C-alpha positions, 0 to 999 in steps of 0.5 A: 763641516765634515772637513772643518777640523782638517781645514782648522789643522791646516790652518794652524800648521801654517800659521805655525810655519808662517811665524817660524819664518817671521821669527827667523827672518829678522835673526837673519837681517841681524846677522846680515847687518852685522856682516856689513861692518866686517872687513872684506872678503868676509863682508861679501861672502857672509852678505851673499850667504844671508841674502841666499838664505833670507830669499829662500826662507821668505819665498819658500816658507814664509810668504807661502805659509802666510797665504795658506794660513789665510786661505785656510782662515777665510775657509774656516770663516766661511764654514762657520761665519757665526765666529765673526759676531764674536768680539774676541774674533774681531779683536783677533782679526785686528792683530791679524791685520797688524801681523800682515802690517809686520810681514810686509815690513819685513818684506821691505827690509828684505828687499833693501838688504837684497839691494845692499841697503842697510837702514837699521842697526842690528839692535833696532832689529833685535827690537823689531824681532820681537814684534811677531812674538808679541802679536802671537801671544795676544792672538793665542790668548784670545783664541784660547781664552775667547774673551775680548772683554778682557783684552785690555788686560791682555794688551796690558800684558803684552806691553809688560812682555814687551818691556820685559824683552826690551830689557833682556835685549839691553842686558844681552847688549851689555853682556855682548859689549863686554864679551863679543863671543857671547 
C-alpha cells in the first residue's frame, strides 16, 4: 500500500490523457469529413493532413493512455480489492466498459476515414463527440460522491446534459448556416 497513491496518480494522469484523446479525435473526424466535401486539391491536401494528425493522436496518445489507465486501475483494484464490493464502483466499471465501447467505435471510424470511407456526416459526428463527455461526467460524479444509490439521479442529469448539448449543437448549426465562418 506504500505505492498506492503513486499508482493512483498515474492512473488519473492516463485517464486525463485518454479523455483528451477521446475529446479531440472526433473533432479531427469532423474536420476530415468536412474536408472531403471541398474541391481538389484542397480535399486531398486536407484529408492527408487529417489522416496523419489522427494517426499520431490515436496511436501515440489515445491508445497508450487507455492501456496504461487500465493497467494502473487493475493494479489499484488488486491492491484494494474491497472497492469491488462497493456499489458505486460496480456502476463506475459499467461506465468504463461503455467508455471502451466508445473508444473501439472511434477506432472503427478512424480506420474507415484512413481508408477514405466516410459514413458519418459532420453533424452526426458532432453528436457522437459528446459521448465521452457524458461518460466522463458520470464517472467523476460516481467517484467523488461514491453513492450508487443516487446514480439514477446522476443518469437523469446526464440525459439532461445530453439534451442541453444537443440543443447547443443545433444552435451552432443554425449559426454556421447563416455565417459559415462562425
